[in-house]
C-alpha positions as CSV (number, residue, x, y, z in Angstrom):
1,X,10.4,-6.8,0.1
2,X,10.0,-9.9,1.5
3,X,7.2,-12.7,0.1
4,X,5.7,-15.5,1.4
5,X,2.8,-18.1,-0.5
6,X,-0.3,-17.6,1.4
7,X,-1.7,-21.4,2.1
8,X,-5.3,-21.5,0.6
9,X,-5.6,-24.6,3.6
10,X,-5.0,-22.0,6.5
11,X,-6.8,-18.9,4.5
12,X,-9.7,-21.5,4.4
13,X,-9.8,-22.5,7.9
14,X,-9.5,-19.1,9.0
15,X,-12.4,-17.5,7.4
16,X,-14.6,-20.2,8.3
17,X,-14.1,-18.8,11.7
18,X,-14.9,-15.0,11.0
19,X,-17.9,-13.5,11.8
20,X,-19.5,-10.8,9.9
21,X,-19.2,-7.4,10.9
22,X,-22.3,-5.5,11.2
23,X,-21.2,-2.8,13.5
24,X,-23.3,0.7,12.2
25,X,-21.0,3.1,11.3
26,X,-22.0,7.2,10.5
27,X,-19.5,8.5,7.6
28,X,-16.8,10.8,9.1
29,X,-14.1,12.5,7.5
30,X,-10.8,14.0,9.0
31,X,-11.8,17.4,10.4
32,X,-9.9,20.2,11.8
33,X,-6.2,20.7,11.7
34,X,-4.2,17.7,11.4
35,X,-1.8,17.4,14.7
36,X,1.7,18.2,13.9
37,X,4.5,17.0,15.6
38,X,8.5,17.8,15.8
39,X,10.0,18.3,12.3
40,X,13.0,16.0,11.3
41,X,16.1,18.2,11.5
42,X,18.2,18.7,8.3
43,X,21.1,17.2,9.7
44,X,19.5,14.0,10.1
45,X,18.7,14.0,6.4
46,X,21.6,14.1,4.0
47,X,21.0,15.1,0.4
48,X,20.3,12.1,-1.7
49,X,21.4,9.6,1.0
50,X,19.4,7.2,2.8
51,X,18.6,7.7,6.9
52,X,17.0,5.7,9.0
53,X,14.7,7.8,11.0
54,X,13.7,6.3,14.4
55,X,10.1,7.0,15.6
56,X,9.6,6.2,19.7
57,X,6.0,6.1,19.0
58,X,5.9,4.0,15.9
59,X,5.4,0.1,17.0
60,X,5.8,-3.1,15.6
61,X,3.4,-6.2,15.9
62,X,5.6,-7.8,18.8
63,X,5.7,-3.9,20.7
64,X,9.2,-3.1,19.3
65,X,9.8,0.7,17.9
66,X,10.4,1.2,14.1
67,X,10.8,4.4,12.1
68,X,11.0,5.1,8.2
69,X,14.2,5.7,6.0
70,X,14.2,9.0,4.1
71,X,16.1,9.8,0.9
72,X,15.9,13.6,0.9
73,X,16.1,15.2,-2.3
74,X,16.8,18.7,-3.9
75,X,13.2,19.6,-5.1
76,X,9.8,20.1,-3.7
77,X,8.2,16.8,-4.6
78,X,7.5,14.0,-2.2
79,X,7.2,10.0,-3.0
80,X,6.2,8.1,-0.3
81,X,6.3,3.8,-0.6
82,X,4.8,1.8,1.5
83,X,6.4,-1.7,2.0
84,X,4.5,-4.9,1.7
85,X,4.7,-8.4,3.2
86,X,1.2,-10.4,3.9
87,X,-0.9,-10.3,6.6
88,X,-2.8,-11.7,9.3
89,X,-6.1,-11.7,11.2
90,X,-6.4,-14.4,13.1
91,X,-4.2,-17.5,15.1
92,X,-3.7,-19.4,12.1
93,X,-3.0,-16.7,9.8
94,X,-0.5,-15.0,12.4
95,X,1.2,-18.2,13.5
96,X,1.5,-19.5,9.8
97,X,3.7,-16.5,9.4
98,X,1.6,-15.1,6.5
99,X,2.4,-11.9,7.7
100,X,6.4,-11.5,6.7
101,X,7.9,-9.3,9.5
102,X,6.3,-8.7,12.9
103,X,9.6,-6.5,13.5
104,X,11.3,-3.8,11.5
105,X,14.5,-1.6,12.6
106,X,17.7,-0.7,11.2
107,X,19.1,-3.9,10.5
108,X,15.7,-5.0,8.1
109,X,16.2,-1.8,6.4
110,X,19.6,-2.7,5.6
111,X,18.6,-5.8,3.8
112,X,15.8,-3.8,2.0
113,X,18.6,-1.1,0.9
114,X,21.0,-3.8,0.0
115,X,18.7,-6.5,-2.2
116,X,15.4,-4.5,-3.0
117,X,15.5,-0.8,-3.4
118,X,18.1,-0.1,-6.7
119,X,16.0,-2.0,-8.7
120,X,12.4,-0.5,-7.1
121,X,10.6,2.6,-7.4
122,X,12.2,4.1,-4.5
123,X,15.7,4.3,-6.1
124,X,16.6,7.5,-7.2
125,X,17.5,6.4,-10.4
126,X,14.8,4.8,-11.5
127,X,12.1,7.7,-10.4
128,X,9.9,9.1,-13.2
129,X,11.7,12.2,-15.0
130,X,8.9,14.5,-13.7
131,X,9.7,13.3,-9.9
132,X,13.9,14.4,-10.2
133,X,14.7,15.6,-7.0
134,X,12.1,14.1,-5.2
135,X,12.1,13.2,-1.6
136,X,11.7,9.8,-1.2
137,X,10.1,8.1,2.2
138,X,10.4,4.7,2.8
139,X,7.3,3.4,5.2
140,X,8.3,-0.1,6.3
141,X,5.8,-2.8,7.1
142,X,5.6,-4.6,10.3
143,X,1.9,-4.9,11.5
144,X,0.2,-7.5,9.3
145,X,-2.6,-4.8,8.6
146,X,-1.9,-3.7,5.3
147,X,-0.7,-0.5,7.3
148,X,-4.5,0.0,7.9
149,X,-5.0,-1.3,11.8
150,X,-5.6,0.4,15.1
151,X,-6.2,-2.4,17.1
152,X,-4.0,-4.8,19.5
153,X,-5.5,-8.3,19.5
154,X,-4.7,-11.0,21.5
155,X,-5.1,-14.4,19.1
156,X,-5.5,-18.5,20.6
157,X,-6.1,-19.8,23.9
158,X,-4.5,-20.2,27.3
159,X,-2.0,-22.6,25.6
160,X,-1.3,-21.1,22.6
161,X,-1.4,-17.4,22.2
162,X,-0.3,-14.8,19.9
163,X,-0.6,-10.9,20.2
164,X,-0.3,-8.5,17.5
165,X,0.0,-5.0,18.0
166,X,-1.9,-4.2,14.2
167,X,-1.3,-0.2,14.7
168,X,-0.2,0.6,10.9
169,X,-2.9,3.2,10.6
170,X,-1.6,5.0,14.3
171,X,1.5,4.8,13.1
172,X,0.9,6.2,9.7
173,X,-0.5,9.2,11.8
174,X,2.9,9.2,13.8
175,X,4.8,9.5,10.4
176,X,2.9,12.4,8.7
177,X,3.1,14.1,12.3
178,X,6.5,14.6,11.9
179,X,6.9,14.5,8.1
180,X,4.2,17.3,7.3
181,X,6.6,20.1,9.4
182,X,9.7,18.7,8.0
183,X,8.3,19.0,4.3
184,X,5.8,21.3,4.9
185,X,4.6,22.1,1.1
186,X,5.3,19.9,-1.8
187,X,4.7,20.4,-4.9
188,X,4.1,17.2,-6.3
189,X,2.2,14.1,-3.4
190,X,2.8,10.9,-4.8
191,X,1.5,8.1,-2.3
192,X,2.1,4.5,-3.4
193,X,3.1,1.3,-2.5
194,X,3.1,-2.6,-3.4
195,X,1.3,-5.5,-2.3
196,X,0.5,-5.2,1.4
197,X,1.7,-1.7,0.9
198,X,-0.6,-1.0,-2.2
199,X,-3.4,-1.6,0.0
200,X,-1.4,0.8,2.6
201,X,-1.2,3.7,0.1
202,X,-5.4,3.2,-1.0
203,X,-6.5,3.5,2.9
204,X,-3.9,6.1,4.0
205,X,-4.1,8.3,1.1
206,X,-7.0,10.5,2.5
207,X,-4.7,11.2,6.0
208,X,-2.2,12.1,3.4
209,X,-4.6,14.7,1.5
210,X,-5.6,15.9,5.3
211,X,-2.0,17.2,5.7
212,X,-1.0,18.0,2.4
213,X,-4.4,19.3,0.9
214,X,-2.5,21.9,-2.0
215,X,-0.3,19.4,-3.4
216,X,-0.9,17.8,-6.7
217,X,-1.7,14.3,-5.8
218,X,-1.3,11.1,-6.9
219,X,-2.0,7.8,-5.9
220,X,-0.4,4.8,-7.0
221,X,-1.8,1.0,-5.7
222,X,0.7,-1.7,-6.7
223,X,-0.7,-5.1,-6.3
224,X,-3.1,-4.5,-3.7
225,X,-6.4,-5.1,-5.6
226,X,-9.7,-3.8,-3.8
227,X,-11.8,-5.7,-6.1
228,X,-15.9,-5.3,-6.5
229,X,-18.3,-6.8,-4.0
230,X,-17.6,-10.2,-2.9
231,X,-14.8,-10.6,-5.1
232,X,-12.9,-9.9,-1.9
233,X,-14.5,-12.6,-0.1
234,X,-16.8,-11.1,2.4
235,X,-15.5,-13.3,5.4
236,X,-11.8,-11.8,4.5
237,X,-13.1,-8.7,4.4
238,X,-15.0,-9.1,7.7
239,X,-12.0,-10.1,9.6
240,X,-10.2,-7.2,8.4
241,X,-12.7,-4.9,9.7
242,X,-12.8,-7.3,13.3
243,X,-9.2,-8.1,13.6
244,X,-7.8,-4.9,12.7
245,X,-10.2,-2.3,13.3
246,X,-9.2,-1.3,9.7
247,X,-12.6,1.3,9.7
248,X,-10.5,3.6,11.7
249,X,-8.3,3.9,8.2
250,X,-11.1,3.6,5.7
251,X,-14.3,5.0,7.1
252,X,-13.1,8.6,6.5
253,X,-13.3,7.6,2.8
254,X,-16.0,5.5,2.6
255,X,-18.7,3.5,4.9
256,X,-19.5,1.3,1.8
257,X,-16.0,0.0,1.6
258,X,-17.1,-2.5,4.4
259,X,-19.3,-4.4,2.1
260,X,-17.4,-3.3,-1.1
261,X,-13.6,-2.3,-1.0
262,X,-13.5,-1.2,-4.3
263,X,-15.7,1.7,-3.3
264,X,-12.5,3.4,-1.7
265,X,-11.2,3.8,-5.6
266,X,-14.5,5.5,-6.8
267,X,-14.8,8.2,-3.2
268,X,-10.9,9.3,-3.9
269,X,-11.4,9.7,-7.5
270,X,-15.0,11.5,-6.8
271,X,-13.9,13.7,-3.9
272,X,-10.1,14.3,-5.2
273,X,-11.1,15.1,-8.7
274,X,-8.0,16.9,-9.5
275,X,-5.5,13.7,-8.4
276,X,-4.5,11.1,-10.7
277,X,-5.0,7.3,-9.3
278,X,-3.8,4.1,-10.5
279,X,-4.4,0.7,-9.9
280,X,-1.1,-2.0,-11.2
281,X,-1.4,-5.9,-11.5
282,X,-0.1,-8.9,-13.3
283,X,-3.6,-10.0,-14.7
284,X,-2.7,-13.5,-13.5
285,X,-1.3,-12.7,-10.4
286,X,-1.2,-16.2,-8.6
287,X,0.1,-14.3,-5.2
288,X,-3.4,-12.2,-4.8
289,X,-5.3,-14.8,-6.6
290,X,-4.3,-17.2,-3.6
291,X,-5.2,-14.3,-1.4
292,X,-8.6,-13.6,-2.8
293,X,-9.4,-17.8,-2.8
294,X,-9.5,-17.6,-6.1
295,X,-8.2,-18.5,-9.5
296,X,-5.9,-17.2,-11.9
297,X,-8.8,-17.1,-14.3
298,X,-11.3,-15.9,-11.7
299,X,-8.5,-13.4,-10.5
300,X,-8.2,-11.9,-14.1
301,X,-12.0,-11.9,-14.5
302,X,-12.4,-9.9,-11.3
303,X,-9.5,-7.6,-12.3
304,X,-11.0,-6.8,-15.6
305,X,-14.6,-6.1,-14.0
306,X,-12.8,-3.8,-11.6
307,X,-11.6,-1.4,-14.6
308,X,-14.7,-1.6,-16.0
309,X,-16.9,-0.8,-13.2
310,X,-15.0,1.5,-11.1
311,X,-12.1,2.6,-13.3
312,X,-13.3,3.3,-16.4
313,X,-16.5,5.7,-15.7
314,X,-14.0,8.2,-13.9
315,X,-12.0,10.9,-15.8
316,X,-8.9,10.5,-13.1
317,X,-8.2,6.9,-12.3
318,X,-6.6,4.5,-14.8
319,X,-4.9,1.0,-14.6
320,X,-1.9,-1.0,-16.0
321,X,-2.3,-4.3,-16.5
322,X,-0.1,-6.5,-17.7
323,X,0.4,-10.4,-18.9
324,X,2.6,-11.7,-16.6
325,X,1.5,-14.5,-14.5
326,X,1.8,-18.0,-13.1
327,X,5.1,-17.9,-11.3
328,X,5.9,-16.7,-7.8
329,X,7.3,-13.8,-8.9
330,X,4.4,-12.7,-10.9
331,X,3.1,-10.1,-8.0
332,X,4.0,-6.5,-8.1
333,X,5.5,-4.2,-10.4
334,X,7.2,-1.4,-8.8
335,X,9.4,-3.3,-6.4
336,X,10.4,-7.0,-7.1
337,X,9.4,-9.9,-4.7
338,X,12.8,-11.2,-4.9
339,X,16.0,-9.5,-5.6
340,X,16.2,-8.6,-8.9
341,X,19.7,-7.9,-11.0
342,X,18.2,-6.5,-14.1
343,X,18.1,-3.1,-13.6
344,X,15.1,-1.2,-12.9
345,X,12.6,-3.5,-12.3
346,X,9.7,-0.9,-13.1
347,X,10.9,-0.6,-16.5
348,X,10.9,-4.3,-17.3
349,X,7.4,-4.3,-17.5
350,X,5.4,-3.5,-20.8
351,X,2.4,-4.1,-22.1
352,X,0.7,-2.9,-25.6
353,X,3.9,-1.7,-26.5
354,X,4.0,0.6,-23.4
355,X,6.3,0.3,-20.3
356,X,5.2,0.9,-17.1
357,X,8.2,3.1,-16.3
358,X,6.6,5.7,-19.6
359,X,3.0,5.0,-18.0
360,X,4.1,6.4,-14.6
361,X,5.8,9.3,-16.5
362,X,2.6,10.2,-18.2
363,X,0.9,10.1,-14.9
364,X,3.0,12.2,-13.1
365,X,3.8,14.8,-15.4
366,X,-0.2,15.4,-15.9
367,X,0.1,14.5,-19.4
368,X,-3.4,14.1,-21.4
369,X,-2.5,10.9,-23.2
370,X,-2.2,9.3,-19.9
371,X,-4.7,6.2,-20.2
372,X,-5.6,2.8,-19.5
373,X,-3.2,0.0,-20.6
374,X,-4.2,-3.8,-20.4
375,X,-4.5,-6.6,-22.6
376,X,-7.2,-7.0,-24.8
């Protein structure tokens, strides 16, 4: 996980140039049987060892091919984790580097595996006990579109320009076409991610349920805050749909998301009533407060509103908020923003006497005691 601060001046200037998206859309869904590709061979997937699997049909923003990493387990459960790393949606943000990676291959994965995986949820030692033996899939991020785009965009002018392949959603579908025949019948399916990857888990969850409708489903969005109405600024939201064509990924979940991204949580909670849906955040996350052109106080108020209006009314969606905040590394709870030498980064978070590690175990073990945790 690599992290860069989002520069408020860059964001403000970029959003001022965005035009509102008024494209009429009818609600749709994933229909028919999902397309299947060639299974990944067992020889490519040594037991309980990470393997980088290249994909010729998955590409990064710069046009280079990418892939994913798999740690095959001995059991039938499947955990898919979406990497994060900023986002960009016009020349100003893309040129400024607010999206961290425009390419991702084995060399980038080696850094991730060395510096970040050992303390994150994706390390086998840090899995909830109920997921012991699960296969772990790491989905890299190099498209600048929170894994939700389906568009190739040229930003700038004749003198200064950048081409970004915002094709994160197309990559997800390419991965699913091969993962499904490789792991055809997972018992538990956990789709998780942090920051941009948290958004990615949210916008991709419906596609995962299309491929594995019989699995017991769990969504864990860490620090990808799909806030209520214009708590995600309207110009920013419109830029996501305009530059990335985010609707290709989100319209199957909800058309209302075009004006209220938090509706994704509500729709998934309703349409998958037997699943469990979680959102995690530091209450005063300085990175996401900046991203939303907000302040720590206002961001905390937005998170509390999200819990009260969207999560509390459901029977299957809960939040875990803690009081860390105010410093750069108070961003994300499942994986660290910088290399972490203190063991499990997941277990380091606690609120009201409940550790995040224990809370996640309650969630994925279907314990009826699983409940929202947040400061009063």
